[in-house]
N, C-alpha and C positions, 0 to 999 in steps of 0.2 A: 337556465344554467344546466349544463350537462352534469349528470351524476354517474360516478364510477365506483366500483367496489374498492379499487386501489389506484391511487395516482402516485407515480414515482417521479420525483424531481431529480433529473440527472441521468444521462444514459451511459455513463462510464461503467466499469466492471461492477461496482456496488449496485448501481441502479438496474443494470441488465440482469444481474443475479437475483435481485429482489423481484423483478417482474417474472423471471423464469420460475422462481420458487413459489410465488403466489399462484401462478397458473398450474404448477405441478401439484400443489396442495389442494387447489379448488379448480379443476378443469371447467372451463366455461365462464370463469370469473371475468368481469370487465376490468381490464388493467390498461391504464394510460401511462405511457412513458414519454416524459417531456425533456427536451434538451435544447439549449440555446443555439446549438450548431447543427449543421447537416453532417451526416457521416458519409465517407470517412473524414475525420478531422484529427489534427495533431493534438497531443496532450503532453506537456512537459513531464518527463519521467525518465528513470533509468532503463525502462523497457525490460527489466529482468522478470521472468515468470518462474516462480518456484514450482516444483512438481506438485506440492501440496495444494496450490491454487487450482491446478488442473484437476486434482482429485475432487475438489469441491464442485467445479462446474460439471464434472462427469456425473455426479449424483443428481444434477438438475436435468439430466437427459441430453447434455450437449456432448458432441464428439470432440474430446479434448485434442485429438490429433489434428482435426480440421482447424483448430485455432492456431496451431503452431506450424501448419503446413508451409514448406518452403524455408523454414528456419531450423537448422540442425541443432540437436542437443549439445549443450555445453557441459562436459563432464568434470571439469577441473576448476579449482579455485586457487588463485595465486594471491598471497597477501604480503604486505610490507608493514611491519610494526612501527610505532612511533619512534623507536630507537634505531630503526633501520634493518632489523632482522627480516629476512625474506624466506618464504616457504610456499610449497605448492603440493596439493593433494587432490586425489579424485574424490568427489563427493559421493555419498551413498546412492543418490539418484541425481541424474543430470537436470540442470535448469535449461531454460530457453530464453532467448532474447528476441522479442517480437516488437517492432515499433507500435506504439499505441494507436497510431493511425490505422494499422492493420488489425491488431488484436481487438480493440474496442468495436470496430465496425463488424467484425465477425461475430462477436458476442451479442451485440445488439440485434444483429440480423437473426440470430438464433432465438432471441426473445420474441421478435416479431413473428417468426415462423411458428412459435409455440402459441401465439394468439394475442400478444400485446399489440396495442396500437401506438405507433411512434409519431410524435408531432414536434415540429420545431416551435419552441415557445420558451421565453425567458421568464422564469418565476420571479415576481417582484413583491407579492403581498400574500400573506397567509393569515386567515382568520379561523380560529379554532372555536367550534360551537359544541354543545353537549352531544348532538346527534350526528355531526359531520364536520368536515374540514373544508373550507372554501379557499380556492387558489385563484387570486386575481379576479375574483368576481365572475369567473367563467366556468370553473370546474369545481364540482363538489365531489367529495370522496368519503367513504366510510373510514378509510385510513390513508394518510399521506406518509410516504417514505422520503425523507430528505437525504438524497445521495448526490447533492449538488456541490461537493468539493470543499476545499479549504476555506473558501469565502462564503460558505453556505448561507443563503437567504433564509432557508427553513430553520436553521439553527438560531439565527438572530431573532426570528419571529418567536421562538420559544423563550427569549430573554437569556439565553445561555452566553456567558462571558467567553471571550476568546482566550486562547492559551497565553500564559505568561511568556515573555521573551526567552526564558530558559527552558521552556517546553515547546519551543517553536524553532524549526530549522529553516534555512533558506539554501537553495541549491541552484546551480546553473548547469545547463546541459546543451550539448551540440553533437554533431556527427562529423566523423573524419576517419582517416585510415586507422586500422587497428595497429596495436603496438607490434614491433618486430618479435616474431616467435610466439605471439599470443594465441593463435588459433586454438580453439577448444578450451579456453580458460577465461573465467571471469577474473579481472584484476582489481584489487582494492589496495590503495596506497594511503597510508596515514603518516602523520608527522607531528612532532611536538610543537611546531609553530602553529599558533592560533588554535591549539587543541581545545575541545575535541572537533576534529575536522577530518575529512578524507576525500580522496578522488577515486574515480572508477573508470574503467574501460571495459565495456561489455561487447563482445564480438557478435555481429549480426549474421555472420556466416558467408558474407560476400566480399570479404576484405575490408569492410567498414566496421566501425564500432560506435556505440553510444558512449560519449565522453562527458564526464561531469565532475563537479566539485561542490561540496556543501559544508556548512558549519552552523552553529547555533546563532539565532538572531541576537541573543544577548551579547555576542561578541562585537556588535556594532559594525558588521561588515558592510561593504559597499559592492556594487557590481564590479568595479575595477579590481577590488580585492578578491572577489570570487574568481575572476578571470586570471589574476596573478597566482592564486592558489592552485588552480588547475595546471598552469604552466610550470609551477614549481614542482608539483608532485608527478606530473606526467610530461617531462620536458620533451620538446620537439613536436608535440601534437598541435595541430592547427584546426580545431573543430569549426564547422560552419553552423549557421542557424542557431546561435546561442540564445537561449531563453532561460529566464529565471522563474522559480516558483517557490512558494512557501509550503512547509511540511508541518502540520500540527501533530505533535508527537503524542503517543498513547499515555505518557506520563502526565499529560494534562487533559485527558479525555473527560467529558462531562458525564454526569449521571443521566442515564436514559430516563426521561420523565414518564409518569403514567400518562395514559390517554391514547389518542388516535394519531399522534405524530411520532414517527420513528426516525432515528438517525443511523446512517450507515457509512462506512468508508471514511474518507477524509473529513466529511461533515461531522463525524463522531470522534475526530482526532485519533483515528486508528492508523497511525504510522509507527513502525517499529523504531524505538529511540536509539537502538544500537546501529542500525543499518539504513534507515530511511525506507525500508521495504513497506509497500502498502497494498500490493495486489492481492496477496493472500488474505489479509484482513478485510479487504474490500469485498471480495466474492463471498467470504464466509459470513461477514456481518450482513451483507445483502441477502444471502440465502436465509439467514435466521430472521431477518426483518420480513421477508416475503411470507415466511411460514407464520410469523406472529400476527400478520395483518388479518388473518382469518378471525382473530379474537376481538375485532372492533374496539370498543372502549377500553378493553383490557389489554390491548396490543402492547402498549408501552411496558407494562409490568411483565408480560410474557417475554418480550425481547430482553429486558434487563436480566431476568432470571436465566434465559438461554445463554447470553453472553458470559454471565458469571460462571455458569457450569462448564461452558466450553473453553473459555480462555482465562478464567480467574487466576489460576495458578501460574499460567504463562505470564500474565501481566505482572504478577508479583515478582516473578523471576527477572523480567526485563527491567522493571523499575530498580531492583537491587543491582543488577548488572550495569545499568546506566549510571547509577550513583558511583559504583566502583570504578567505572571506566573514566571518570573525571581525572584519575591519576594515570598519566601515561605509563608509568612503571608497571602498574597492574595490567595494562593492556599488553605491554611487552611480555609479561609473564604468561598471559593468556595465549598470545600468539605462539610462544615457544612451546607451551604445553600442548597446544593443538598440533603443532608440527611434529611433536614427538610421539603422539598417541592418536591413532585413527579414531578410537571411540570418543576421545575428548574433542577431536576435530568435528566429528559428526554431531556431537551434542551442541557445540558452539554454532555450527551452521544452522541446526534446527532452531536454536534460540533466536538467531538473527533473521531467518527467512521464513519460518513457519510458526509452530506453536510449542516449541521445545521449552525445557525448564532447566534451571541451574541444577546440575546433579552434584552429589557428594564427590564423585570421581573427578569432575571438572574442577571444583573448588580445591580439592586436595592437590591436584596436578598443578594448578596455578600457584598455590601456596609453596609447593616444593620449588618451583622455578624462582619465586621471589626470595626464598631462603637460600 
């Protein structure tokens, strides 16, 4: 059996970040990165990359500009509230829209360049022993990082229960022409029908856009209803290559257990419950997991503490905001408050795309709109 210092299951942003972080923390460490597919490969996603996600990968020694090369910055956000109010503002820092087929391949290539070994392999079985973790009877590791997505085999091996239906979203995504006049703006459209739900159109910079629609699994939606929701909120769009995926929300994230097995990204239910954003959480949790891997048997406790210190207050804010957002009228008030005040707008964007918190100014502004 081959033995490695760190084995990472999953080569997406969380897994690549974990490999990069482990190697940056311990140059020369033996790090194996496993993925069931060859790169480049598609991954169902909105393709939006928040600037804070690029900040994280930059700390890992990756040229962030190289990850977004060929895809221009998107400096504005256009939103439509459940009640039909519309507004558009310039964000404090621009986002990028990079297809995951491109972004993930570039990031995993950086991990390989840093010293990780990439192999195509589907993880099926995990055995945790006091002194090591065994993967499929072929690979032994001091620490295993489970970054293998929403249907994580590693998470199931730990006996962690899946998210409840009200803590799990489902979305459908395709590609088609961007909306008229959309260039340079992310578009989010919501509606009171089948609330909470929203559609998006994120421009790729070449006249095309990533188009999608999502809602909670607890609503009992079907594929046909997802397609109908997209057509209802973004009429006239005809996206191709429609694929659906599940989004385990951070409101249902499991407690990181002690020991040698770590969870990162979607495997740890790290999806923002307000927006469905997961790239920032993925690279940040992967970076923290890679750093924690140096602690061997204590890695789980170290990662749990790191996540709490880094994102604890943010998670509390998103949980409260998610509960409040169940009422469309509250969301209408939040959208109007953001449209009226740039600082409130920036705070709301940070809450939905990065690690922002519910501020007193934001809550007061929403209350004024409701009253």
